[in-house]
C-alpha positions as CSV (number, residue, x, y, z in Angstrom):
1,M,-183.9,110.6,-21.4
2,R,-181.9,112.9,-23.6
3,F,-184.0,115.8,-22.3
4,S,-183.4,114.8,-18.7
5,L,-179.6,114.5,-19.2
6,L,-179.4,117.9,-20.9
7,A,-181.4,119.5,-18.1
8,A,-179.3,117.8,-15.5
9,G,-176.2,119.3,-17.0
10,A,-178.0,122.7,-17.1
11,A,-178.8,122.3,-13.4
12,T,-175.1,122.0,-12.6
13,S,-174.4,125.2,-14.6
14,L,-177.3,127.1,-13.0
15,L,-176.2,126.1,-9.5
16,A,-172.7,127.2,-10.1
17,L,-174.0,130.6,-11.4
18,A,-176.2,131.0,-8.3
19,T,-173.7,130.0,-5.6
20,K,-170.1,130.6,-6.8
21,P,-168.9,134.3,-7.1
22,A,-166.6,134.8,-10.0
23,A,-163.6,137.0,-10.1
24,A,-164.1,140.7,-10.1
25,Q,-167.7,140.4,-8.7
26,S,-169.2,142.2,-5.8
27,R,-171.8,140.5,-3.6
28,Y,-174.3,142.2,-1.3
29,T,-176.8,140.5,0.9
30,S,-180.0,142.2,1.8
31,N,-182.3,141.6,4.8
32,W,-184.6,138.6,4.9
33,A,-187.8,138.7,2.9
34,V,-191.0,136.9,3.9
35,L,-193.2,135.7,1.0
36,P,-196.4,133.8,2.0
37,E,-198.9,132.6,-0.6
38,V,-202.3,131.1,-0.7
39,Q,-203.5,129.2,-3.8
40,A,-206.8,127.7,-4.9
41,E,-207.0,125.1,-7.6
42,L,-210.0,123.7,-9.5
43,A,-209.3,120.1,-10.6
44,L,-210.8,119.5,-14.1
45,S,-211.2,116.2,-16.0
46,G,-208.1,114.3,-16.8
47,N,-205.3,116.0,-14.8
48,D,-206.0,119.5,-15.9
49,Y,-206.2,122.5,-13.5
50,V,-207.1,126.1,-13.4
51,F,-205.7,128.0,-10.4
52,A,-205.5,131.4,-8.7
53,G,-203.0,132.4,-6.1
54,F,-202.0,135.6,-4.2
55,N,-198.8,136.3,-2.4
56,L,-197.5,139.2,-0.1
57,L,-194.0,140.4,0.4
58,S,-192.5,141.7,3.6
59,Q,-188.9,142.8,4.0
60,V,-187.5,142.6,7.5
61,R,-185.8,145.9,8.5
62,N,-184.6,147.2,11.8
63,G,-186.2,144.4,13.8
64,G,-189.6,145.0,12.2
65,S,-191.4,144.3,8.9
66,T,-194.4,145.5,6.9
67,F,-196.1,144.0,3.9
68,A,-195.1,146.2,0.9
69,G,-197.2,144.6,-1.9
70,G,-198.2,141.4,-3.5
71,Q,-198.9,139.6,-6.7
72,L,-202.0,137.8,-8.1
73,R,-201.4,134.7,-10.2
74,L,-203.7,133.0,-12.6
75,G,-203.1,129.9,-14.6
76,Y,-204.2,126.9,-16.5
77,E,-202.3,123.6,-17.0
78,H,-203.1,120.7,-19.4
79,F,-201.5,117.3,-19.1
80,W,-200.9,115.3,-22.3
81,N,-199.8,112.3,-20.1
82,K,-198.1,111.7,-16.7
83,Q,-194.8,113.1,-18.0
84,W,-195.7,116.1,-20.2
85,S,-197.9,119.2,-19.7
86,W,-198.2,122.7,-20.9
87,G,-199.9,125.8,-19.5
88,T,-200.5,129.5,-19.6
89,T,-200.0,132.0,-16.7
90,L,-200.8,135.6,-15.9
91,R,-199.2,137.5,-13.0
92,I,-200.5,140.9,-11.9
93,G,-198.5,143.0,-9.5
94,S,-200.0,145.3,-7.0
95,D,-197.2,147.9,-7.0
96,A,-195.9,150.3,-9.7
97,G,-193.1,148.0,-10.9
98,G,-194.6,144.7,-10.1
99,S,-191.4,143.5,-8.5
100,Y,-193.0,141.5,-5.7
101,G,-193.2,138.2,-7.5
102,D,-191.3,135.0,-7.1
103,F,-188.2,136.9,-8.4
104,L,-187.9,139.9,-6.3
105,G,-186.9,143.0,-8.2
106,L,-188.1,141.7,-11.5
107,P,-190.1,144.6,-13.2
108,G,-193.5,144.0,-14.8
109,N,-196.9,144.3,-13.1
110,L,-198.7,142.5,-15.9
111,V,-196.8,139.3,-17.0
112,P,-198.5,136.8,-19.4
113,G,-196.6,133.6,-20.1
114,A,-196.6,130.0,-21.4
115,L,-194.8,127.0,-19.9
116,L,-193.8,123.5,-20.8
117,R,-193.2,120.9,-18.0
118,H,-191.7,117.5,-18.0
119,T,-191.9,115.2,-15.0
120,G,-189.8,112.0,-14.7
121,M,-187.6,110.0,-12.4
122,L,-183.9,110.3,-11.7
123,G,-183.1,107.2,-9.7
124,K,-185.4,107.2,-6.7
125,F,-186.2,110.9,-7.0
126,G,-188.8,112.8,-9.0
127,F,-187.2,115.1,-11.5
128,T,-189.1,118.1,-12.8
129,Q,-188.1,120.4,-15.6
130,R,-190.1,123.6,-16.3
131,L,-189.3,125.9,-19.3
132,A,-191.3,129.1,-19.6
133,A,-191.4,132.2,-21.8
134,E,-193.0,135.4,-20.4
135,Y,-193.5,139.1,-21.4
136,A,-193.3,141.6,-18.5
137,I,-195.3,144.8,-19.1
138,V,-195.0,147.9,-17.0
139,T,-198.3,149.8,-17.0
140,N,-197.9,152.4,-14.3
141,D,-196.7,155.8,-15.4
142,S,-195.1,156.5,-12.0
143,Y,-192.5,153.8,-12.8
144,G,-191.5,155.6,-16.0
145,N,-193.7,153.6,-18.4
146,S,-192.3,153.3,-21.9
147,S,-191.8,150.5,-24.4
148,S,-188.2,150.1,-23.2
149,N,-189.4,149.0,-19.8
150,N,-191.3,146.0,-21.2
151,R,-189.1,142.9,-21.4
152,A,-189.4,139.3,-22.7
153,H,-187.6,136.7,-20.7
154,A,-187.1,132.9,-20.5
155,R,-187.1,130.8,-17.3
156,L,-185.7,127.3,-16.6
157,R,-186.4,125.5,-13.4
158,L,-185.1,122.1,-12.3
159,G,-186.3,120.3,-9.2
160,L,-185.7,117.0,-7.4
161,D,-188.1,115.6,-4.8
162,R,-188.9,112.5,-2.9
163,E,-192.3,111.5,-1.4
164,F,-192.7,109.8,1.9
165,A,-196.0,108.5,3.4
166,V,-196.7,109.3,7.1
167,G,-199.7,107.2,8.2
168,S,-202.5,106.5,5.9
169,T,-203.2,110.0,4.5
170,V,-200.3,112.4,5.2
171,K,-197.5,112.6,2.7
172,L,-194.2,114.6,2.9
173,R,-192.4,115.7,-0.2
174,P,-188.9,117.2,0.5
175,R,-187.8,119.1,-2.6
176,V,-184.9,121.3,-3.8
177,A,-185.1,123.4,-7.0
178,C,-182.9,125.8,-8.8
179,E,-184.2,128.3,-11.4
180,A,-182.6,130.9,-13.7
181,L,-184.2,133.8,-15.6
182,A,-182.6,135.5,-18.6
183,Y,-183.9,138.5,-20.4
184,L,-184.4,137.9,-24.1
185,R,-182.2,140.5,-25.9
186,F,-183.3,140.7,-29.4
187,Q,-181.4,143.9,-30.1
188,R,-179.1,146.2,-28.0
189,D,-177.8,149.6,-28.9
190,E,-174.0,149.8,-29.3
191,D,-173.7,152.3,-26.4
192,E,-176.0,150.3,-24.1
193,L,-174.4,148.7,-21.0
194,Q,-174.0,144.9,-21.6
195,E,-176.1,142.8,-19.3
196,R,-175.3,139.5,-17.6
197,F,-176.1,136.2,-19.3
198,V,-178.4,135.2,-16.4
199,D,-180.3,138.0,-14.8
200,F,-182.0,136.3,-11.8
201,G,-181.3,133.0,-10.0
202,N,-183.2,131.2,-7.2
203,L,-182.1,128.2,-5.1
204,R,-185.1,126.9,-3.0
205,G,-185.6,124.1,-0.5
206,E,-189.0,123.1,0.8
207,V,-191.0,120.3,2.5
208,G,-194.5,119.8,1.1
209,V,-197.0,118.5,3.6
210,R,-200.1,117.0,1.9
211,L,-202.7,116.4,4.5
212,S,-205.4,115.2,2.1
213,P,-206.2,115.3,-1.7
214,R,-207.8,118.8,-1.0
215,F,-205.3,120.5,1.3
216,D,-201.5,120.9,1.6
217,F,-199.0,123.4,2.9
218,T,-195.3,124.0,2.1
219,P,-192.8,125.8,4.2
220,W,-189.7,126.8,2.2
221,V,-186.5,128.8,2.3
222,A,-184.8,130.3,-0.8
223,W,-181.6,132.2,-1.8
224,Q,-182.4,134.7,-4.5
225,T,-179.8,136.4,-6.6
226,Q,-180.1,139.3,-9.0
227,Y,-177.1,139.5,-11.4
228,I,-176.5,143.0,-12.7
229,N,-173.8,145.0,-14.5
230,A,-173.5,148.4,-12.8
231,L,-171.6,151.4,-14.2
232,Q,-168.1,151.2,-12.8
233,Q,-166.7,154.0,-10.6
234,F,-162.9,154.6,-10.3
235,D,-160.7,156.5,-7.8
236,Q,-158.2,159.1,-8.7
237,N,-155.6,156.5,-9.5
238,G,-157.8,154.7,-11.9
239,N,-158.6,151.8,-9.7
240,P,-162.2,150.4,-9.7
241,V,-164.0,151.1,-6.4
242,S,-167.6,150.2,-7.2
243,G,-169.9,149.0,-10.0
244,G,-169.1,146.3,-12.5
245,K,-170.5,142.8,-12.0
246,V,-172.7,142.9,-8.9
247,N,-174.7,140.0,-7.3
248,L,-177.6,141.2,-5.1
249,L,-178.6,138.3,-2.8
250,T,-181.9,138.1,-0.8
251,P,-182.6,135.3,1.6
252,T,-186.3,134.5,1.5
253,V,-188.7,132.4,3.6
254,G,-192.3,131.5,2.8
255,L,-195.3,129.4,3.5
256,D,-197.6,128.2,0.6
257,L,-201.1,127.2,1.5
258,R,-203.1,125.4,-1.2
259,V,-206.6,124.0,-1.4
260,T,-207.9,121.9,-4.3
261,L,-211.5,122.1,-5.3
262,G,-213.8,120.1,-7.5
263,K,-215.0,116.5,-7.6
264,H,-212.1,115.4,-9.7
265,A,-209.7,116.2,-6.9
266,L,-210.7,113.0,-5.2
267,N,-209.8,110.7,-8.1
268,A,-207.4,108.0,-6.9
269,D,-205.1,108.2,-9.9
270,R,-205.0,112.0,-10.1
271,L,-201.6,113.8,-10.3
272,P,-201.2,116.7,-7.9
273,L,-200.0,120.0,-9.3
274,S,-196.4,121.0,-8.5
275,T,-196.0,122.7,-5.1
276,Q,-194.1,125.5,-6.8
277,H,-196.1,126.2,-10.0
């Protein structure tokens, strides 16, 4: 319960950071992005899973759009019980910087990570808390590969959902989730520009449609924000005209398709994996 209460307080803070512009901040909104994903899961004994997924990114510009790149995702998740699980993940980007993942603009085309997940109830709603640590590695020389481009970061995602049965087999699961990502800054040079406390934020709403124990799809919409500190520019009178705290917003829509394989997927008491892993 204490863990849930602390996370609920954190959710309020994260939502405020993602939606409320503070004083002396500039906000810019880009064109819509489209981010479809297909994922295959193999149900193991107990409630464990291994999975592989692939997404593509398309940015809508001048009435048209093209898919610029994508990201392959691999993972394993082990459940201790119905409330607690842990897992490992690996994301591999197709472009030089790897910035086509679930956080657009996040460098790293090889990103191993580990996660801890807690699932409980908050009133009549399911309440999910996911804490992860990752290390983003830039391997392509064209991106300017050096050790300074590799970054460790931490992620916290909080979600609320509610399941509704439609007929004997179909289930709907409306869900809203907010997530924040912060670079882990172990040491910074004195002359280095100070970064924001939270570097990326994501507010997402979705409706999961589970047609059977083996197949579901989830349309979703999200509001992504990248928080940066840019070098300030001044006019001849010394007034700031650009730079400083800048929030870069990207509205995003997607459709996740998921298939669950293996004989254990049909177990009556099996817990489905989260729609947004």
